[in-house]
All heavy atoms as an XYZ file, in Angstrom:
844
protein
N     171.689    -48.026    -27.512
C     170.463    -47.700    -27.485
C     170.219    -46.259    -26.801
O     169.286    -45.495    -27.313
C     169.525    -48.717    -26.681
C     168.013    -48.589    -26.771
S     167.516    -48.885    -28.421
C     165.755    -49.178    -28.188
N     170.917    -46.052    -25.821
C     170.939    -44.684    -25.134
C     171.302    -43.627    -26.138
O     170.616    -42.451    -26.037
C     171.947    -44.604    -23.892
O     171.623    -45.777    -23.087
C     171.840    -43.302    -23.215
N     172.182    -43.735    -26.997
C     172.583    -42.665    -27.997
C     171.432    -42.388    -28.916
O     171.135    -41.283    -29.286
C     173.854    -43.144    -28.868
C     175.069    -42.902    -28.085
O     175.156    -42.235    -27.115
N     176.147    -43.628    -28.564
N     170.703    -43.476    -29.341
C     169.673    -43.254    -30.151
C     168.502    -42.504    -29.489
O     167.759    -41.577    -30.040
C     168.943    -44.656    -30.634
C     167.804    -44.542    -31.611
C     168.026    -44.198    -32.740
C     166.557    -44.857    -31.030
C     166.895    -44.002    -33.735
C     165.407    -44.731    -31.886
C     165.590    -44.267    -33.184
N     168.198    -42.791    -28.184
C     167.217    -42.164    -27.450
C     167.601    -40.708    -27.196
O     166.738    -39.682    -27.323
C     166.951    -42.855    -26.056
C     166.217    -44.131    -26.148
C     164.791    -43.899    -26.428
C     164.016    -45.217    -26.395
N     162.692    -45.060    -26.863
N     168.837    -40.425    -26.985
C     169.315    -39.004    -26.768
C     169.186    -38.321    -27.980
O     168.771    -37.202    -28.015
C     170.760    -39.030    -26.314
C     170.954    -39.595    -24.948
O     169.988    -39.651    -24.096
O     172.183    -39.844    -24.493
N     169.511    -38.822    -29.218
C     169.381    -38.265    -30.456
C     167.984    -37.934    -30.788
O     167.549    -36.965    -31.240
C     169.998    -39.162    -31.557
C     170.263    -38.296    -32.841
C     171.102    -39.129    -33.806
N     171.595    -40.402    -33.327
C     171.832    -41.404    -34.092
N     171.420    -41.433    -35.297
N     172.283    -42.478    -33.627
N     167.046    -38.884    -30.455
C     165.691    -38.694    -30.700
C     165.073    -37.454    -29.817
O     164.332    -36.836    -30.342
C     164.882    -40.077    -30.312
C     163.400    -39.913    -30.583
C     162.697    -41.337    -30.287
O     163.194    -42.005    -29.441
O     161.762    -41.684    -31.000
N     165.474    -37.569    -28.520
C     165.057    -36.441    -27.724
C     165.525    -35.091    -28.194
O     164.838    -34.104    -28.093
C     165.437    -36.678    -26.221
C     164.519    -37.621    -25.515
C     164.967    -37.466    -24.022
N     166.172    -38.250    -23.806
C     166.154    -39.634    -23.435
N     165.096    -40.219    -23.216
N     167.356    -40.120    -23.253
N     166.807    -35.077    -28.652
C     167.385    -33.909    -29.250
C     166.644    -33.351    -30.511
O     166.351    -32.256    -30.678
N     166.286    -34.341    -31.337
C     165.446    -34.039    -32.603
C     164.080    -33.419    -32.156
O     163.597    -32.450    -32.721
C     165.409    -35.217    -33.467
C     166.656    -35.518    -34.184
C     167.079    -34.443    -35.106
O     166.243    -33.808    -35.878
O     168.259    -34.165    -35.197
N     163.445    -34.069    -31.253
C     162.122    -33.604    -30.763
C     162.211    -32.202    -30.094
O     161.294    -31.381    -30.442
C     161.692    -34.677    -29.672
C     161.093    -35.937    -30.245
C     160.637    -36.968    -29.252
O     160.807    -36.719    -28.099
O     160.276    -38.027    -29.715
N     163.217    -31.919    -29.392
C     163.496    -30.660    -28.749
C     163.727    -29.633    -29.890
O     163.192    -28.429    -29.830
C     164.599    -30.670    -27.706
N     164.447    -29.949    -30.875
C     164.778    -28.925    -32.021
C     163.509    -28.734    -32.693
O     163.211    -27.598    -33.126
C     165.759    -29.671    -32.988
C     166.115    -28.748    -34.024
C     167.182    -29.342    -35.019
C     167.420    -28.512    -36.238
N     166.504    -27.587    -36.784
N     162.671    -29.719    -33.035
C     161.555    -29.620    -33.722
C     160.556    -28.656    -32.946
O     159.873    -27.706    -33.543
C     160.798    -30.964    -34.010
C     159.467    -30.793    -34.694
C     159.352    -30.614    -35.989
C     158.297    -30.918    -33.934
C     158.108    -30.509    -36.609
C     157.007    -30.733    -34.641
C     156.930    -30.581    -35.954
N     160.455    -28.919    -31.721
C     159.517    -28.004    -30.833
C     159.984    -26.582    -30.716
O     159.168    -25.487    -30.915
C     159.447    -28.571    -29.357
N     161.202    -26.326    -30.827
C     161.927    -25.016    -30.781
C     161.657    -24.388    -32.107
O     161.340    -23.131    -32.146
C     163.338    -25.169    -30.479
C     164.192    -23.812    -30.598
N     164.730    -23.354    -31.600
C     164.181    -22.751    -29.706
C     165.204    -22.054    -31.478
N     164.944    -21.741    -30.169
N     161.875    -25.104    -33.212
C     161.538    -24.510    -34.516
C     160.162    -24.172    -34.782
O     159.834    -23.091    -35.335
C     161.935    -25.528    -35.692
C     163.590    -25.691    -35.680
O     164.288    -24.985    -35.014
O     164.062    -26.638    -36.277
N     159.150    -25.040    -34.161
C     157.810    -24.578    -34.382
C     157.451    -23.434    -33.594
O     156.689    -22.621    -34.031
C     156.977    -25.807    -33.882
C     156.979    -27.027    -34.838
C     156.330    -26.692    -36.218
O     155.174    -26.229    -36.239
O     157.085    -26.841    -37.258
N     157.954    -23.300    -32.287
C     157.660    -22.121    -31.479
C     158.302    -20.851    -32.196
O     157.584    -19.808    -32.190
C     158.378    -22.424    -30.138
C     158.128    -21.193    -29.279
C     158.724    -21.410    -27.859
O     159.239    -22.496    -27.552
O     158.844    -20.445    -26.963
N     159.468    -20.994    -32.679
C     160.103    -19.787    -33.433
C     159.215    -19.401    -34.612
O     159.040    -18.218    -34.825
C     161.510    -20.242    -33.844
O     162.326    -20.388    -32.762
N     158.727    -20.366    -35.449
C     157.955    -20.016    -36.586
C     156.658    -19.329    -36.164
O     156.122    -18.452    -36.796
C     157.640    -21.284    -37.379
N     156.097    -19.826    -34.951
C     154.876    -19.145    -34.497
C     155.096    -17.754    -34.079
O     154.395    -16.750    -34.347
C     154.190    -20.030    -33.303
C     153.063    -19.399    -32.741
C     151.872    -19.556    -33.295
C     153.101    -18.697    -31.603
C     150.773    -19.001    -32.738
C     152.038    -18.063    -30.947
C     150.788    -18.133    -31.574
N     156.184    -17.578    -33.399
C     156.548    -16.183    -32.785
C     156.775    -15.227    -34.048
O     156.330    -14.122    -33.982
C     157.722    -16.309    -31.876
C     157.485    -16.826    -30.566
C     158.758    -16.828    -29.718
C     158.408    -17.415    -28.398
N     159.749    -17.397    -27.547
N     157.598    -15.789    -35.096
C     157.856    -14.866    -36.157
C     156.620    -14.557    -36.924
O     156.384    -13.338    -37.255
C     158.815    -15.623    -37.166
C     160.179    -15.756    -36.566
C     158.953    -14.970    -38.522
C     161.197    -16.611    -37.163
N     155.652    -15.494    -37.065
C     154.408    -15.182    -37.873
C     153.601    -14.198    -37.064
O     152.954    -13.247    -37.652
C     153.597    -16.459    -38.109
N     153.514    -14.420    -35.860
C     152.656    -13.444    -34.926
C     153.290    -12.027    -34.946
O     152.607    -10.993    -35.122
C     152.568    -13.906    -33.518
N     154.645    -11.903    -34.731
C     155.343    -10.536    -34.912
C     155.074    -10.013    -36.289
O     154.919     -8.799    -36.443
C     156.752    -10.865    -34.624
C     157.713     -9.552    -34.800
C     157.597     -8.672    -33.585
N     158.000     -9.238    -32.310
C     158.906     -9.156    -31.607
N     159.921     -8.430    -31.978
N     159.041     -9.808    -30.382
N     155.278    -10.790    -37.381
C     155.082    -10.367    -38.714
C     153.678     -9.787    -38.911
O     153.388     -8.794    -39.436
C     155.408    -11.494    -39.662
C     154.998    -11.075    -41.177
C     154.711    -12.213    -42.034
N     153.429    -12.858    -41.589
C     153.036    -14.057    -42.066
N     153.820    -14.815    -42.820
N     151.868    -14.482    -41.691
N     152.659    -10.552    -38.502
C     151.298    -10.042    -38.652
C     150.997     -8.832    -37.817
O     150.346     -7.918    -38.347
C     150.350    -11.180    -38.177
C     150.464    -12.357    -39.183
O     150.780    -12.193    -40.299
N     149.989    -13.493    -38.673
N     151.652     -8.609    -36.649
C     151.503     -7.436    -35.939
C     152.042     -6.277    -36.656
O     151.526     -5.169    -36.791
C     152.079     -7.535    -34.466
C     151.816     -6.348    -33.587
C     152.372     -6.542    -32.214
N     153.818     -6.739    -32.219
C     154.674     -5.864    -32.344
N     154.333     -4.527    -32.509
N     155.973     -6.045    -32.272
N     153.307     -6.370    -37.217
C     153.928     -5.324    -38.023
C     153.074     -5.129    -39.249
O     153.060     -3.850    -39.665
C     155.361     -5.830    -38.394
C     156.350     -5.941    -37.297
C     157.592     -6.709    -37.786
C     156.722     -4.562    -36.768
N     152.550     -6.068    -39.807
C     151.782     -5.984    -41.129
C     150.418     -5.200    -40.745
O     150.033     -4.215    -41.532
C     151.404     -7.297    -41.676
C     150.904     -7.501    -43.096
C     151.999     -6.896    -43.969
C     150.638     -8.863    -43.340
N     149.850     -5.402    -39.447
C     148.670     -4.646    -39.075
C     149.079     -3.110    -38.982
O     148.197     -2.371    -39.242
N     150.258     -2.842    -38.380
C     150.565     -1.445    -38.134
C     150.870     -0.832    -39.483
O     150.446      0.301    -39.685
C     151.968     -1.456    -37.307
C     151.710     -1.519    -35.904
N     151.634     -0.488    -35.012
C     151.635     -2.626    -35.038
C     151.430     -0.804    -33.797
N     151.345     -2.114    -33.779
N     151.468     -1.473    -40.441
C     151.649     -1.003    -41.714
C     150.392     -0.569    -42.418
O     150.084      0.448    -42.969
C     152.424     -2.058    -42.735
C     152.431     -1.756    -44.001
C     153.220     -0.926    -44.685
C     151.582     -2.373    -45.228
N     153.055     -0.892    -46.079
C     152.010     -1.907    -46.369
C     150.561     -3.235    -44.975
C     151.365     -2.136    -47.491
C     149.937     -3.713    -46.225
C     150.334     -3.048    -47.482
N     149.426     -1.570    -42.398
C     148.101     -1.431    -43.020
C     147.244     -0.258    -42.329
O     146.651      0.584    -42.878
C     147.194     -2.684    -42.942
N     147.420     -0.203    -41.001
C     146.670      0.901    -40.236
C     147.233      2.284    -40.536
O     146.432      3.157    -40.744
C     146.829      0.643    -38.727
N     148.519      2.313    -40.830
C     149.053      3.605    -41.212
C     148.480      3.989    -42.605
O     148.196      5.193    -42.843
C     150.571      3.430    -41.298
C     151.305      4.799    -41.691
C     152.767      4.698    -41.862
O     153.345      3.930    -41.083
O     153.421      5.270    -42.706
N     148.436      3.074    -43.594
C     147.932      3.342    -44.884
C     146.421      3.758    -44.814
O     145.988      4.562    -45.543
C     147.950      2.144    -45.792
C     149.426      1.600    -46.052
C     149.485      1.517    -47.567
C     150.978      1.264    -47.890
N     151.715      2.277    -48.320
N     145.740      3.151    -43.808
C     144.316      3.583    -43.615
C     144.071      4.799    -42.796
O     142.969      5.234    -42.667
C     143.567      2.342    -43.026
C     143.318      1.263    -43.881
S     142.450     -0.131    -43.257
C     143.385     -0.887    -41.959
N     145.124      5.377    -42.202
C     145.115      6.515    -41.478
C     144.443      6.400    -40.117
O     143.727      7.228    -39.502
N     144.624      5.234    -39.436
C     143.992      5.076    -38.145
C     144.668      5.757    -37.105
O     145.899      5.964    -37.085
C     143.969      3.421    -37.920
C     143.230      2.582    -38.893
C     143.304      1.074    -38.483
C     141.796      2.972    -39.092
N     143.974      5.967    -35.842
C     144.602      6.561    -34.743
C     145.533      5.517    -34.056
O     145.422      4.333    -34.412
C     143.551      6.936    -33.778
O     142.897      5.724    -33.227
C     142.532      7.938    -34.400
N     146.343      5.962    -33.191
C     147.195      4.969    -32.486
C     146.368      3.814    -31.687
O     146.845      2.645    -31.808
C     147.936      5.787    -31.481
C     148.169      7.182    -32.076
C     146.803      7.255    -32.698
N     145.341      4.176    -31.126
C     144.473      3.246    -30.411
C     143.902      2.263    -31.384
O     143.831      1.009    -31.203
C     143.432      3.948    -29.590
C     143.887      4.742    -28.428
C     144.261      6.180    -28.950
O     143.877      6.697    -29.964
O     145.094      6.792    -28.145
N     143.347      2.776    -32.545
C     142.703      1.916    -33.550
C     143.813      0.970    -34.240
O     143.580     -0.136    -34.547
C     142.166      2.805    -34.693
C     140.958      3.582    -34.153
C     140.393      4.608    -35.253
O     141.307      5.126    -35.954
O     139.223      4.781    -35.232
N     145.021      1.551    -34.285
C     146.192      0.824    -34.956
C     146.492     -0.380    -34.015
O     146.653     -1.504    -34.593
C     147.447      1.698    -34.990
O     147.120      2.769    -36.006
C     148.611      0.894    -35.461
N     146.583     -0.232    -32.784
C     146.863     -1.374    -31.787
C     145.801     -2.428    -32.004
O     146.088     -3.701    -32.015
C     147.067     -0.889    -30.432
C     148.400     -0.255    -30.126
C     149.508     -1.065    -30.507
O     149.624     -2.319    -30.190
O     150.465     -0.488    -31.172
N     144.521     -1.988    -31.933
C     143.329     -2.938    -32.030
C     143.412     -3.585    -33.399
O     143.151     -4.884    -33.475
C     142.149     -2.090    -31.911
N     143.707     -2.927    -34.453
C     143.789     -3.526    -35.779
C     144.940     -4.484    -35.880
O     144.797     -5.552    -36.521
C     143.942     -2.390    -36.876
C     143.758     -3.067    -38.210
C     142.528     -3.418    -38.692
C     144.931     -3.206    -39.067
C     142.346     -4.009    -39.949
C     144.755     -3.752    -40.237
C     143.580     -4.121    -40.799
O     143.390     -4.716    -42.037
N     146.100     -4.206    -35.264
C     147.306     -5.112    -35.368
C     146.833     -6.417    -34.709
O     147.194     -7.539    -35.159
C     148.413     -4.424    -34.730
N     146.125     -6.331    -33.486
C     145.754     -7.485    -32.910
C     144.782     -8.254    -33.704
O     144.711     -9.479    -33.704
C     145.092     -7.142    -31.517
C     146.108     -6.686    -30.441
C     145.399     -6.312    -29.216
C     146.535     -5.651    -28.281
N     145.789     -5.226    -27.075
N     143.852     -7.673    -34.503
C     142.834     -8.228    -35.232
C     143.543     -9.092    -36.419
O     143.136    -10.095    -36.891
C     141.870     -7.245    -35.822
N     144.648     -8.481    -36.947
C     145.366     -9.127    -38.001
C     145.954    -10.515    -37.501
O     146.057    -11.434    -38.156
C     146.479     -8.293    -38.612
C     147.233     -8.968    -39.618
C     145.783     -6.987    -39.311
N     146.641    -10.370    -36.277
C     147.244    -11.512    -35.747
C     146.127    -12.542    -35.520
O     146.374    -13.779    -35.828
C     147.931    -11.146    -34.222
C     148.190    -12.432    -33.602
C     149.027    -10.237    -34.520
N     144.931    -12.224    -35.091
C     143.833    -13.094    -34.808
C     143.241    -13.784    -36.165
O     143.033    -14.882    -36.171
C     142.702    -12.479    -34.177
C     142.924    -12.122    -32.700
C     143.107    -13.358    -31.851
O     142.429    -14.307    -32.020
N     144.061    -13.439    -31.010
N     143.384    -12.982    -37.200
C     142.971    -13.402    -38.543
C     143.769    -14.604    -38.944
O     143.332    -15.429    -39.798
C     143.028    -12.255    -39.496
N     144.963    -14.759    -38.687
C     145.890    -15.677    -38.987
C     145.401    -17.121    -38.465
O     145.959    -18.186    -38.908
C     147.331    -15.510    -38.637
C     148.307    -16.339    -39.512
O     147.958    -16.915    -40.414
O     149.399    -16.317    -38.973
N     144.588    -17.118    -37.415
C     144.195    -18.435    -36.784
C     143.054    -18.991    -37.452
O     142.563    -20.052    -37.186
C     143.877    -18.175    -35.413
C     145.088    -17.764    -34.537
C     144.960    -16.626    -33.782
C     146.220    -18.526    -34.472
C     145.980    -16.191    -33.014
C     147.308    -18.161    -33.816
C     147.174    -16.846    -33.049
N     142.494    -18.282    -38.530
C     141.303    -18.874    -39.193
C     141.518    -20.054    -40.087
O     140.730    -21.027    -40.137
C     140.680    -17.763    -40.096
C     140.041    -16.588    -39.295
C     139.583    -15.495    -40.062
O     139.449    -15.631    -41.377
O     139.228    -14.413    -39.568
N     142.712    -20.064    -40.579
C     143.141    -21.268    -41.599
C     144.597    -21.197    -41.634
O     145.312    -20.333    -41.378
C     142.472    -21.136    -42.928
C     142.818    -20.043    -43.745
C     142.154    -19.822    -44.988
O     140.937    -19.822    -44.984
O     142.846    -19.701    -46.097
N     145.141    -22.425    -42.072
C     146.569    -22.614    -42.237
C     147.129    -21.664    -43.349
O     146.336    -21.519    -44.298
C     146.883    -24.019    -42.498
N     148.274    -21.210    -43.216
C     148.805    -20.415    -44.264
C     148.477    -18.954    -44.149
O     147.915    -18.496    -43.155
N     148.895    -18.198    -45.118
C     148.804    -16.725    -45.080
C     147.585    -16.116    -45.717
O     147.332    -15.003    -45.661
C     150.096    -16.056    -45.612
C     151.307    -16.390    -44.963
O     151.271    -16.664    -43.698
O     152.419    -16.550    -45.594
N     146.815    -16.991    -46.495
C     145.743    -16.456    -47.306
C     144.672    -15.751    -46.428
O     144.093    -14.712    -46.842
C     145.082    -17.591    -48.066
C     145.929    -18.168    -48.977
C     146.673    -17.235    -50.024
O     146.128    -16.499    -50.623
O     147.969    -17.443    -50.054
N     144.409    -16.164    -45.188
C     143.446    -15.456    -44.427
C     143.735    -14.078    -43.970
O     143.009    -13.061    -44.090
C     143.103    -16.279    -43.156
C     144.300    -16.868    -42.386
O     145.516    -16.572    -42.918
O     144.197    -17.582    -41.407
N     145.147    -13.965    -43.820
C     145.706    -12.528    -43.497
C     145.582    -11.664    -44.635
O     145.164    -10.486    -44.611
C     147.179    -12.671    -42.850
C     147.723    -11.261    -42.802
C     147.067    -13.376    -41.624
N     146.024    -12.239    -45.786
C     146.022    -11.411    -47.122
C     144.643    -10.992    -47.339
O     144.324     -9.898    -47.813
C     146.736    -12.310    -48.272
C     148.188    -12.424    -47.847
C     146.489    -11.624    -49.546
C     148.931    -13.468    -48.692
N     143.657    -11.894    -47.249
C     142.234    -11.651    -47.591
C     141.711    -10.580    -46.684
O     141.058     -9.581    -47.178
C     141.449    -12.987    -47.488
C     140.191    -13.122    -48.360
C     139.671    -14.412    -48.211
N     139.673    -15.188    -47.140
C     140.480    -16.272    -47.001
N     141.108    -16.723    -47.940
N     140.488    -16.984    -45.932
N     142.074    -10.587    -45.420
C     141.630     -9.606    -44.481
C     142.161     -8.206    -44.823
O     141.488     -7.092    -44.968
C     142.069     -9.839    -43.078
C     141.658     -8.704    -42.128
C     141.999     -9.167    -40.633
C     141.548     -8.025    -39.692
N     140.400     -7.282    -39.941
N     143.469     -8.221    -44.973
C     144.125     -6.937    -45.438
C     143.583     -6.330    -46.759
O     143.416     -5.026    -46.857
C     145.714     -7.030    -45.393
C     146.271     -7.293    -44.089
C     147.737     -7.823    -44.292
C     146.196     -6.118    -43.234
N     143.542     -7.180    -47.662
C     143.107     -6.644    -49.022
C     141.564     -6.110    -48.906
O     141.385     -5.040    -49.386
C     143.024     -7.782    -50.039
C     142.748     -7.419    -51.424
C     143.672     -6.398    -51.957
C     142.817     -8.605    -52.408
N     140.782     -6.763    -48.173
C     139.435     -6.344    -47.952
C     139.387     -5.012    -47.253
O     138.681     -3.968    -47.619
N     140.160     -5.003    -46.126
C     140.172     -3.697    -45.315
C     140.731     -2.573    -45.901
O     140.196     -1.455    -45.869
C     140.873     -3.954    -43.970
C     140.149     -5.062    -43.077
O     138.879     -5.290    -43.330
O     140.688     -5.516    -42.120
N     141.880     -2.809    -46.584
C     142.481     -1.663    -47.336
C     141.762     -1.147    -48.460
O     141.531      0.169    -48.626
C     143.901     -2.047    -47.672
C     144.991     -2.289    -46.670
C     146.185     -3.027    -47.191
C     145.424     -0.933    -46.094
N     141.148     -2.010    -49.257
C     140.399     -1.546    -50.413
C     139.063     -0.761    -49.941
O     138.779      0.176    -50.575
C     140.183     -2.613    -51.504
O     139.434     -3.771    -50.779
C     141.384     -3.175    -52.131
N     138.436     -1.351    -48.864
C     137.220     -0.694    -48.490
C     137.599      0.699    -47.799
O     136.705      1.551    -47.717
C     136.494     -1.638    -47.493
O     137.216     -1.727    -46.246
N     138.844      0.887    -47.432
C     139.241      2.249    -46.847
C     139.722      3.132    -47.935
O     140.262      4.246    -47.665
C     140.335      2.012    -45.886
O     139.844      1.327    -44.707
N     139.627      2.653    -49.267
C     140.079      3.529    -50.297
C     141.494      3.501    -50.661
O     142.002      4.406    -51.383
N     142.263      2.480    -49.982
C     143.714      2.501    -50.365
C     143.912      1.763    -51.609
O     143.334      0.567    -51.768
C     144.456      1.697    -49.180
C     145.975      1.480    -49.557
C     144.266      2.426    -47.834
N     144.652      2.209    -52.595
C     144.889      1.610    -53.802
C     145.985      0.630    -53.669
O     147.222      0.982    -53.737
C     145.232      2.730    -54.958
C     145.424      2.153    -56.291
O     144.867      1.137    -56.500
O     146.160      2.752    -57.077
N     145.643     -0.696    -53.572
C     146.641     -1.703    -53.341
C     146.126     -3.047    -53.935
O     144.829     -3.152    -53.967
C     147.103     -1.891    -51.840
C     148.313     -2.774    -51.774
C     145.922     -2.440    -51.032
C     149.112     -2.599    -50.537
N     146.912     -3.883    -54.392
C     146.418     -5.109    -54.882
C     147.156     -6.346    -54.032
O     147.887     -6.120    -53.205
C     146.802     -5.410    -56.341
C     148.303     -5.331    -56.664
O     149.164     -5.163    -55.695
O     148.735     -5.344    -57.824
N     146.674     -7.535    -54.447
C     147.216     -8.697    -53.618
C     148.819     -8.688    -53.692
O     149.434     -9.077    -52.504
C     146.654    -10.005    -54.186
C     146.936    -11.157    -53.256
C     146.279    -12.430    -53.783
O     145.083    -12.449    -54.230
O     146.945    -13.460    -53.549
N     149.336     -8.451    -54.737
C     150.787     -8.499    -54.834
C     151.358     -7.460    -53.994
O     152.519     -7.859    -53.344
C     151.229     -8.271    -56.357
N     150.902     -6.378    -53.870
C     151.372     -5.276    -52.932
C     151.449     -5.805    -51.554
O     152.392     -5.578    -50.727
N     150.284     -6.393    -51.067
C     150.160     -7.029    -49.733
C     151.214     -8.119    -49.459
O     151.767     -8.214    -48.474
C     148.722     -7.431    -49.530
C     147.778     -6.203    -49.391
C     148.695     -8.232    -48.195
C     146.345     -6.509    -49.445
N     151.373     -9.057    -50.589
C     152.252    -10.076    -50.426
C     153.787     -9.643    -50.197
O     154.470    -10.173    -49.414
C     152.240    -11.106    -51.580
C     150.894    -11.909    -51.553
C     150.890    -12.955    -52.561
N     149.789    -13.700    -52.664
C     149.371    -14.667    -52.023
N     150.339    -15.107    -50.969
N     148.218    -15.213    -52.023
N     154.038     -8.463    -50.937
C     155.386     -7.790    -50.851
C     155.503     -7.304    -49.363
O     156.659     -7.433    -48.814
C     155.451     -6.702    -51.855
O     155.380     -7.265    -53.142
C     156.839     -6.105    -51.688
N     154.511     -6.597    -48.882
C     154.560     -6.037    -47.606
C     154.729     -7.224    -46.535
O     155.509     -7.180    -45.508
C     153.374     -5.247    -47.303
N     153.993     -8.351    -46.679
C     154.119     -9.522    -45.847
C     155.547    -10.027    -45.838
O     156.096    -10.352    -44.666
C     153.140    -10.527    -46.260
C     153.038    -11.674    -45.481
C     151.570    -12.106    -45.291
C     153.693    -12.910    -46.034
N     156.245    -10.213    -46.874
C     157.492    -10.725    -47.013
C     158.482     -9.777    -46.277
O     159.359    -10.198    -45.593
C     157.970    -10.853    -48.457
C     157.193    -12.025    -49.183
C     157.446    -12.139    -50.588
O     158.256    -11.384    -51.187
O     156.736    -12.928    -51.254
N     158.302     -8.479    -46.547
C     159.152     -7.393    -45.893
C     159.028     -7.418    -44.432
O     160.054     -7.403    -43.657
C     158.952     -6.007    -46.420
C     159.321     -5.827    -47.888
C     158.785     -4.628    -48.535
O     157.827     -3.863    -47.835
O     159.252     -4.283    -49.652
N     157.786     -7.625    -43.918
C     157.507     -7.691    -42.482
C     158.036     -8.911    -41.876
O     158.439     -8.978    -40.712
C     156.037     -7.403    -42.118
C     155.365     -6.151    -42.624
C     156.315     -5.040    -42.293
N     155.935     -3.683    -42.778
C     155.961     -3.232    -44.006
N     156.328     -4.004    -44.936
N     155.591     -1.999    -44.393
N     157.960    -10.019    -42.561
C     158.702    -11.275    -42.069
C     160.046    -11.164    -41.957
O     160.686    -11.578    -40.949
C     158.262    -12.474    -43.102
C     158.777    -13.741    -42.491
C     158.004    -15.026    -42.962
O     157.051    -14.866    -43.688
O     158.534    -16.095    -42.541
N     160.814    -10.565    -42.733
C     162.258    -10.222    -42.571
C     162.427     -9.484    -41.384
O     163.338     -9.800    -40.507
C     162.825     -9.680    -43.828
C     164.189     -9.138    -43.534
C     162.792    -10.539    -45.024
N     161.660     -8.378    -41.211
C     161.833     -7.545    -40.056
C     161.476     -8.362    -38.660
O     162.280     -8.131    -37.684
C     160.918     -6.417    -40.111
C     161.075     -5.354    -38.961
C     162.430     -4.798    -38.730
O     163.143     -4.716    -39.615
O     162.673     -4.506    -37.506
N     160.445     -9.143    -38.734
C     160.106     -9.912    -37.515
C     161.215    -10.882    -37.237
O     161.512    -11.005    -36.042
C     158.826    -10.730    -37.848
N     161.848    -11.493    -38.210
C     163.018    -12.394    -37.926
C     164.210    -11.575    -37.271
O     164.786    -12.027    -36.285
C     163.506    -13.101    -39.178
C     162.749    -14.130    -39.704
C     163.201    -14.882    -40.908
N     162.288    -15.703    -41.493
C     162.142    -16.991    -41.032
N     162.786    -17.461    -40.019
N     161.298    -17.701    -41.583
N     164.501    -10.497    -37.811
C     165.560     -9.570    -37.242
C     165.278     -9.255    -35.846
O     166.083     -9.270    -35.024
C     165.695     -8.306    -38.124
C     166.537     -8.546    -39.284
C     166.847     -7.098    -39.898
N     167.177     -7.309    -41.308
C     166.607     -6.622    -42.342
N     165.641     -5.729    -42.062
N     166.829     -6.834    -43.585
N     164.102     -8.792    -35.538
C     163.725     -8.421    -34.155
C     163.797     -9.506    -33.218
O     164.326     -9.273    -32.100
C     162.270     -7.883    -34.244
C     162.116     -6.481    -34.840
C     160.769     -6.013    -34.755
O     159.784     -6.618    -34.232
N     160.435     -4.786    -35.430
N     163.286    -10.756    -33.483
C     163.434    -11.893    -32.759
C     164.832    -12.335    -32.434
O     165.179    -12.716    -31.324
C     162.525    -12.983    -33.182
C     160.973    -12.687    -32.945
C     160.085    -13.782    -33.635
C     160.623    -12.672    -31.483
N     165.717    -12.267    -33.496
C     167.037    -12.644    -33.392
C     167.762    -11.744    -32.476
O     168.587    -12.199    -31.759
C     167.688    -12.747    -34.781
C     167.272    -14.034    -35.547
S     167.759    -14.056    -37.245
C     169.636    -14.085    -36.879
N     167.514    -10.424    -32.550
C     168.272     -9.394    -31.710
C     167.813     -9.489    -30.252
O     168.446     -9.167    -29.416
C     167.903     -7.972    -32.209
O     166.616     -7.675    -31.975
N     166.634    -10.176    -30.044
C     166.063    -10.321    -28.615
C     166.773    -11.539    -28.061
O     166.843    -11.666    -26.805
C     164.569    -10.576    -28.575
C     163.919     -9.170    -28.901
C     162.347     -9.522    -28.953
O     161.872    -10.612    -28.701
O     161.627     -8.598    -29.366
N     167.215    -12.457    -28.866
C     167.845    -13.552    -28.209
C     169.185    -13.487    -27.692
O     169.901    -12.756    -27.983
C     167.885    -14.875    -29.446
O     166.557    -15.132    -29.856
């Protein structure tokens, strides 16, 4: 019975670690995505930091990435940037790879 309990605790710890890692990756990805979009919109460094934080916050509106994509698409198009949803999804995927690399190098 002890082996089963130990294994159960191990699985719970792994699950918690995986969830925390996924959260950190998504937050880092969204921050990087905010910086990318801010550059496209020609924002100042101060505006860029505020915008990156706003993109991270946007991800808390609903599960998944649709809230972030919707925010970026609306902000970029209203700023006159010629981009479509596919372009934003590509940027999102690229920033996710970068976020994973950054977090792995910190470990």
